[in-house]
C-alpha angles and dihedrals in degrees: 000000000000114000106233117206129191119240091257091052091050090050090050092050093048092048091050091049092050093050091047090052093052091049090051092050091048092048092048092047091049091049090051093048090052095045114118115260129264106047095159141018118308123215121220111195115210103198093209137063120275123278104042131105094270090052094047092049092046093052093046089052093045093051094049093047092048090056097042099042097036094230128099116263105199123201115220115189108214108167130178143098094038092303096308096105097064091035093057090052090061093042089060093046124102111275092237100116097255097101118056134162137209099237129182149150094292099050100030106030108026109027099050090058098038094048096038092240120173089223113120112206093203102036099040099046145051108220113218116172143344115247096185138235146221124271121241126238141205103238125184137186106267091231090067108106090238128111104175144010094270090054091048092054092051090046092050092048091053095050105103095205096035130252121280119226133175138217134187090261151320112302095009118142089247091059091049091053091047091049092049091049090050093048091047091059098030088236124172096233119159112214119220115194119215134187095246137337094278098069089042091055092049092053089046091054090046093050096242087125125026100213144011143195112220144126114291092236091061091058101026099106092053093044090055091050090052096242092113130036127210116214104181141350133215096227123120091247140004116290122241092234092050105039092157095051112095125216119244088243091059090054095052102273106108091162088064092068098111143136131208086236132192129196145176119256138165136197120298114277097034108166114261091233092059092044092052093044093050094044091054093046094049091049091049088052093051089054093053114107095233093056093040090056092051092048090050091052090054092043089239119161125199141177131228098234133155118233095264093051090047093050091053089050089051090052093048091051090055090051092048101047104029096081092053093046090051090051090053090049091057093047099044 
């Protein structure tokens, strides 16, 4: 038998069904918003080519997060424009935690100014966690009649045409440190820009340049053979592998305590819950023995900072280095 309803009964039934549907949608939306992140693979853009420190740190971080958060974290190398090309791709992504970038002093402090990029490192990104970075070192050819930093300064002051020194490239952190050191001592040092640390090391070995500012790892093999000599490093303390090499801070240059640091960032507006979760996971990873061993091999230092502390550090680095980058921009 067909159940016959009056028009008013049909309207009541339709209204009830419509309300039930809205409630169902609301419940489903609420459940999704409260679902634990991540629910699908996460992309980490490394804004440089494979093989460098940024890439290594990005892959170490991605492997750890994949295991700890039970979702794939996939590294995508997107080099170009000093790291700003890949970084801008993430800045334009949805702030949902599924697009992250390996940020750092090169791509987010130096390159935007030097290249005149419209990218704003503070407005366009949410900064999550420090990954760390290697210190730089003042390295000289071992044939130079210099044994320590004091002797190097005296030797440079006595050079009538100045002393030539190399860096891995124009606007690199190593160049900024070298320029700051030269300015602090009013030294006549002539900067030679190379396309990477490798060519700079080769010319240093060959005597085409007398000194260089670069990461220790890039010159380590030649330091150990005695062909190159390291005079001082920008780390916070002496390194286990170089117990006789002082830090610049020890020698009276506290401003030359600096790392070529890298970090993890996301688009602006990233939810606080995701930032906090990622920050804790990254810091846990950096405490793990496997990652600590790898960082030690690369002479990479890091800090156990929450997201707010790291963001303040990021801001202070922009304030510290921006004036020098702008001065280089005017000169070059």
